[in-house]
N, C-alpha and C positions, 0 to 999 in steps of 0.2 A: 450413484456415481457412474458417469459414462467412462468407458475404457479406451475409446479411441476418439480422435478429432475427425469430424466430418464437414465438409464445405459444400454447400449448394450454390451453384452459380446462377444468379438471376438476370443481372445485366452487366455488361462490360463493353464499353465503346470508346473509340478514339476519334479525335479530330485535330486539325491544325489550324492555328489562328495566325494571321499575318503579323510580322514584327512591328508594324506601325500601329497596332491597336494597343496603345498605352495612353491614358490609364486603362487598366484592365479589372473589371469586376468578376469575382468568382463567387457564386451563390451556393449555399447549402442546399440539398434536395428539397427541403421544405420552405426555402426562401427567407428563413428568419436569420441567418447568419450570413454576412458578406464581408469578404476581405477585397480591398481595393488596392491594386498595385500601381504606383505612379513613378515617374522619373523626374527628378529635380531638374529644372531648367538652369539652376545656378551651377551645380557641380556634377550633373548627370549621374547622380547616385540614385538607388531605388528606395522608395519609402512605401509604407503601407498604413491602412487604418482598417479598423474592424467595427461593423455595426451589427446590433442584435435587436431584432423587432423594431428596426428602423432608427434606433438611437445609437450614437457612436459611443462605444465602451473602450476602444483604444484609438487614441487620436493619432495623427500623422507621426510616424515612428521610423527610425532608420532600419534599413537591412544592410548586412555586410558581413565580411569575414576577412581576416588577414592570414594569408598563407604564402610562403616562400618570399616574403617581404613585400607582397603586393596588397595594397588596401583596396578591397573590393566594396567600397562604399562611395566611390566617385569615379568619373571619367569611364563610364560603362556604356557599352552598346548592346542593345537588345536584339538578339539574332533572330528569335522567334519564340512563339508560345505553343506548346502542344497540350492539348486538353484531353481529360479522360473522365469517365464516370464508372461507378462500380456499385453493385448491390448484391451482397452475398449474405448467407447465414452460415455460421459454423458452430458446432457443438463442442464444448470444452470437455476435458477430463473431469473437471470439477469447476465450480465457480459460485457466483452470486446469483446466477441464472442458469437455466438448463440449456439456453442458446443464446447467441449474441449476433446482432445484425451489424454488418460492415458496410456502411452505405455513405458514399461521398461522390462529390464532384472534384476533379483535380485538374491542375495545370502545372506544366513545367516551363519555367522562364529561362531560355537559354541566353547566357551572356557571354561577350567577348571583350577582350581588353587588349589592344594592339600595343605591342612592345617595340623597341628598336630592333631586336633581332628575332622576334617571334611574336605570334598571337596566342594568348592563353585563354582558356574557357572555364566557365562556372555555370552550373544550372542550380536554379532554386525550384524545389518541388513543393507544391502547396496542395493541401486538401482541405476542403470545406465539408464538414459533417454537420448534421442537425445538432450534435453534441459540442461542436467547437471547430476551431481552425488548427491546423498543424502545418508546419513548414521546416524544411531542412536544406542544407547546402550539399550539392552533389558535384564531386570532382570527377569528370569523365576521363577515361583513358585517353592518353595522348597518342595519336597515330604514329608519330615519330619517336615515342618514348620520351626521355627527358629526365629531369631530376626528380627524386621523391618529393613528397608532400611534407612540409612542416607548417602545421597550422598553429598559430600562436595566439589568436585572439577572435572571439565572436562579438562582433560589433552591433548585434541585434538590440534594439531599444523597444521599450513599452511605455508609451506616454498615456497618462490617464486624466480624466476630468479633475478640475480643482476640487479639493476637499475629499478626495479618494483617501481611504485608510487601508492598511494592510494588517493581517494577523501575522506578526513577525516572530520568528524564532531564529536564533543564530546557529543552532546546531540541531542535529536530529533528535537529541534527547533533552532539550531544554524547554523551558516554559514559553508560552505564547502571550504576546502583548499586542493589543490593537493600536497601531501607531499611524500618525500621518506620514506622507511621503517626504520626510525631511528629518535631519538630525540623526540618522541611524549611525551608530558607531561600528557596526559590523555588517557583514554580508547576511542576507536572509537565505535560510534553507528552503528547499522546494518540496512540495508544492507551496506556492505563495498565494493566499486567498485574499483578494481585494474586495473591499465594500465600497461601492460607488455611491456618490451623493443621491442618485435617483432610486436607491434601494437595490439595485442589481448587484450581482456578484460576479467576480472574474477570478478563475484560478490559473496561475501560470505554472507550468511544470515542463518535464521533458519525457520522452519516450524513446525506447529502443537504444538505451545508453549501455552498451556492452563492451565496446572497443574505443571508448572516448572518455576523457576525464569528466568528472562531475562538474555540473554547472550550478552555481548559486546565483543570487541576484543582488545587485548593489545600486545605490542611488547614483544618478548621473549628476556630476557636480556643476554642470553648466545649464542643464535643461530642467526646469521645474516639473514636478509630478511625474518623473520619468525614472524607471529602473531599467537596468541593462544587464546582460549576461556577464558572469564572471567565471571564466573557465579555470579550473585548478592548475593546470600546467599545459605545456605544449604537447602536440602530437606528431610524431613522425610516422608516416605511412607511405603507401604506394598506391597511385590511382589505378583503377576506379575506387573511389572511397566516398562515404557520405557520412555527415554528422548526425547526431541524434535529432529527433524531432523536437522543435520548439512548439509547445502546446498552449493554446488560449481557450479555456472553456468558460463561456459566459453562462449565467443562470438568472432567472427571474426571482427564484427562491433558493436558499441555501441548500436544501435537500437535493436539488437538481444536479448539483455538483457530484454528489455521491452516487445518485442513481445512473448518472451518465459516464461514470469514470471508466467504464469498460472501453471508452475511446482509446485509452492508453494500451490496452491489449490489442485492440485493432491495428495499432500503429507497429506492432511487432510481427515477426514472421510466424506462420503456422507452426504447429508441433512438429518437432524434428525426430520424435521417437515413434517407431513402429509399433512397439509393445509397451503399453502403459498399464497393463493389468496389475502390476506390482505397486503402483503408486496409490496409496490409500490415505485419505484424510482421517482425522480423528481427534480425540481428546488425549491430552498427556499430563502426567503427573511426574514431577522430578523426584528422584530418589536421593535422600540427603544423608542417610546413615553410612552409605558406601560399606554395607556389610551383607552377607549372603542372607542372614536372618531378616534384616530390614527390607532387603529387596524382595524376597518371597512374600513378606507381609503386604508390601505394596502391590505386588502382582495379584495377590488374592483380593485386595481392596479394588483395584482396577477392574478385575473381572466382575466383581459384585456390583459396582457402581457405575457401569457404562462407559469406562475409559477404554481406549484402544492401545495405548502406549505407556511405558515408563521411560524415563531418561535419566541416565547417569550423568551428573554435572561434573564440574571440575574436580580433579583430585584422584581420579581413578588410575591414572597412568603416572602419577608423581606430580611434582610442583609445576604447574602449567607455565609459569614464566621463566623457568630455568632452562637453559640451552641443552642441558644433558637429558632432560625428560624424554622418555621413549615411548611414544603412542603405539608401538607394537607390543607392548608388554603391559601386564597388570602389576603396577607398582604403586601402591597407595601412598598418597601425601600424608605423612604422619600427623600434619597439623589438622588434617580433616577426619581421618579415621584410622583406627588401629586394626581394623578388619575383624575376622577374615572375610574376604570377598572373592567369590569363585564365579566369575562372569560367565563362563561357558554353562555352568550348571544352572544359573539364573536364566539365561537365554532359552536353554532347553525347557525349563520349568514353565517359563512365560509362554512359550510356543504352544505348550499343551493346552493352555487356557485362552489361546488366540489373542495374546497380548504381545505387541511388538516392543523391541528394546531399541532405544536411541542413545547414542554416546556423544558427549561433548568433547571437541578437541580445539585447542587454541591454535590460532594461526601460526605461531611459531613452529609447532609440530606439523601443521599441515603443509606449510611451505617446504619444510625439510623432508617430509615423509610421505607426501600425498600419494605418490605412485606405488608405494609399498603397502600403505595401510588400507586403501580402498578395496583391493581384492582380498586382503586378509579379513577385514571386517565383514565383507560379504560372505566369506567361507565360514565365519563364526555364526552367521545368522542375524547379524545386526540389520536393522531396517533403515536407519537414517543416522545422520551426523548433524550435531549443532555446530556450527562454525563460531568460535569465539574470538573477540577482540581483533577482529579483521581490520586491515588497513583500507580505507576508502578514500576516494577522491582523485588520486593520480591516475594517469594513463596506465602505468605499469601494473598497479594493483587491481584496477578495475578490470583490465584484461585478464589478469591472473585468476581473479575471483570467478568470473563467468566461465573461464576455461576449466576451473576446478568443479563447477556444477555440472558441466558436460561430462567430466570424467566420472563423477558420482553417477550420473545416469548410466554410464557404460557398465558400472558395477551394480546396477539396480539399488542405488542408495538414495533416499530422500534427503532433502537439506532444509535446515533452518539457519538463517545468518543473523547472528546477534551484534549488538552495538550499533554503529552509525550508519550502516547500509540502509538506503531507502530504494524501494522497487521502481522500475520504470517499464514493467510489462514483460520482462524476460521469462516469467513463468508460463506464458502462453507457448513460447517456443520450447522451453525445458521445464514442463510441469512437475518435475521432481524437486523443484524449488518451491517448497511448500508455503513457507512464510519467512518473515524476517522481523527484526526488532525495529531499529530506527524510529524509536518512540519513547517519550518519557512515561513509562508504563508503572504498573503497581509496585515494582521493586523500588521506585523512588517515593512512593507514598504521596502522589499528588492529590490535589483537592478536587472536589466535585465539578467546580468551574472549569478547571483544565480538561476534565474528562468530556465536558460538552463542547469544547472547541475541536477536539480530535477528529469527529467524523467529518468535519468540513474543511479539514486542512491535511493532516497526515494521511487519513484514510482514503482521501482522493487519489493518492499514489498507488494504493492497493493494500493487500493484507498486511496485518501488523501482529507480532507476538507481544501482547500487552501483559502477559503473565497474570492472570486474573487471581486474586486472593479471595480468602473467605473468613479465616479464623484469626487474622491479624487485627483484631478489634480491641477497642478499649472497653471490654465487657464490664469491668468493675469501675468505670468512670474514674479511673485513677488520675487522669490528667485534666485538672480543672482549668488550668491556664491554657488558652489557645496557643500561645507561643511555645510553651513546653511541649504541648502535644504535637505541634508542627515538627519538632526536633525528633520526637520519638518514633520508633519503628512500628507505627500503628496506622491502620487505614483511617482516612479522613472522609469516609462515606459510609452509608448505611449498608446493612446486609442485602436488602432488596436491590440497591444500587448495584452491588457486585453481581447479584444473580442476573441482572439485565444485560451485563456487559458482553456475554457470549453472542447475543443477539445484535446488540448495537455495534459491536466490533467484529468485523469479519477476519477470520484466520482459518485456513483449512486444517492447520494443526493448532488447536486451541489449548494452551497450557492453563490448567486449573490448579487450585489449591497451592499457589506458588510457594508461600512460606509455610505450608501446613504439612502434617503428617497423618497417617491414618488414625493415630491415637487421639488426635484432636477432635475427631468427629464423633459426636454423642447422639447419633440418630435423628438429628433435626429433620423434620418431614419435608421442609422446602428444597432439600438437596435432590429430590425427585426431578426438579427442573434441570439441574446439571446432568443428571443421568440420561434424560430423554432428549436434551436438545442436540440438534445435529451441528456440524461445523461447515457444511456446504449446503446450497440451496438451489431451488428451481426458480424462484422468483424473490425480488427485493423491492420494497417500497419504503420510501422515507415519508412518513405520514405528516410530520410537522417538525420544526426545529429552527433554532437560531444560534449561531456559534456564541458560546460563553454564557448561554442561558439554559437551553434544554433541547432534547431531541427525542423523537419517538420512531422507532423503526419496526416494520413487520416483514418477516421472511417466511417463505413457504418451502416445505419439503413434502413432496407427494400431495396429499389433501389436507395436511396439517399446517397450521400457521403458528409461528412464534413471534411474540412481541416484546420489545424491550424499550422502556421509557426511563430517561434519567433527567434529573434537574441539576442546576448549579448549586452553590451553597446556600441558596434561598429556597424557601418553601414555595410550592406553585400548585395551582388548579388548572386542569386542562380538560377540554372537551375533545375527545378523539373519536371521529366516525370510523366505523367499521365497514365502509362501503366497498373495500377491496375484497371482502368475502363474496363467494358465488351466490347470486341471487336466488331465492327459493329454497335455500338449504339452511337448516338450524345447526347450530354448533354448540358444543359444551366447552366453555372457557374456564380453565383453572387459573386463578389469579394469585399471585405471590406479591404480598405488599408489606411495607412497614407498618408495624402495630406495636407501640410501646407496652400495651396491655398484655401481650402474649408472654406466658411464663417459660420462655426458652431465653438462652443466652443471646441468640441472634435477633429476637424480636421480629419475626417474620410471621405475618398471618397468611392463611390460605382460605380461599372461598372459590365456590363453583357456581357459575352462572350460565344461563342460556343466552345465546347472542345470535344475530344474523346481519345481513348487509345493511339493515336500517338502524341497527343499534349505534348510539353515540355514548361512549363511555365517559363518565365523570371520574377523573383521576385526580386524587389529591396526594401530592408528594411532600414529605417532610423535607427540611433543609438537608442538602446533600443526599437525598433519598432517590428512590427509583421503584419500578414496577416491572415485573416479568409476567407473561401470560403464555399459556399453552392452549391452543384453540384447535379442536378436532371435531369433525362432523359427527352429529348424533345418529345412532343406528336407527 
């Protein structure tokens, strides 16, 4: 893990283009992505389209915003276009790679709109990366002052070729369905991954959304095959001000969306923290007994099994939903535990074994007591907070939430945000934001098909706290009826599928054994994988995959590689080349796979093979199954 952010400046240049140069093409550095800006002869509004490898992936679509009652999609004058180019490399505190390249060509389109009493101005900032297109609306400071900003609507549209489909989900924690661009009854959560008729993919999302309401996507009622922005509520601000980035990520194969999603981090400001040595990723297990005895047993388990944190979930300071609950006190919810629970004693005990303690706090208490509890928890030795049942979407609560993360950083507290919040890259600026939920994870007991959709949809946005389980299995085959099993609180995937998830799903804080406790574990040998697998990486490669069907991902930590492969509800055979390995080096690969013949509850087999960069694995996956692999150089 790196302890500081470093940025190496390679290229940065500026130029000015005459206002008359419209239409205007802005190309990515590799020339494969092009956005073209045009001005309508009919209403003088601005439109754009996007080409990828010479094919149009976003057709002519409207640009515009409504603020202070002015509709900026018509009667516009192009004042000028300023162009930039930038090529830098920055090193994160932690991530999916040890370094990220921020390389783009940019343009700022300056617009003016004469009024009876005044002339008002707006800029559209555009960037063309090899990974995609981003643009945002910039409200410059008015030299003579004037009224504040009231932004009421984002008019941006995205028109796609006929027969395009979208992986639709209405909320952050609901199921995905592959739907045509018609007949939606609700708005779509972002990222919204589109499947084009030519086989390409496009993901729509937003970045740098920290002081602006959340945007979802809805169908345009008049224009076919078109989705448009739907902003949660109005924004009242003062210029200068800028909206979040609207992001368009095209890909020839689905895995490129996940490999290239560092684009979202690039669109956020660099790290604002001078000292990040206290920010430590790791594996977490929650404490469910809320007793001193149970917590110490969990600390011992964590120290023995390669975990770095334990987390006290709801109930430690009272009934979390009640207004009178006091998060400055240790007051057990009697419905969850009768105790005794001595939190400071446990924190001290855990510290001696190098195990950190995280505490859960509901937003009701956070909103009421934030400035009081943060220095208090820091003085106790707490390492982080899991925010629970946060309000999301509105301008008010979005701003409050990101300000709360900043205050946590001031007190050296890391953060995990649960429930509907989805990331837009803020963890680059404040890397104490370790992870967030915003996902239909294992606590909902989804099926394997759902799990194969997530890497190409939700995880495009960034890390997710999926709450990996292991022992919530139907070991005795109690549920013969699929419908009965679907209603039961048991996993609908195999054990090897669950083993693979900490590699397939990125999260710097990785919660393991979500519904489990130390006494559930009976020495199953495959748990070695959970013990050794890291949570942050030096390199990431999506080897193959298709949303709703399967995915295989390899990630590197130092000179070791870890692989995770999962399939949907169907069995599957794959041939996976290991050409990402260093040529000329032999490796030992420990493979963890589903094997019904093994005489353990979990039915996971283990084998060791020798591999190199020329190896092609024959992987046979059971229905809802998976395979995990730990690859390390032979001495």
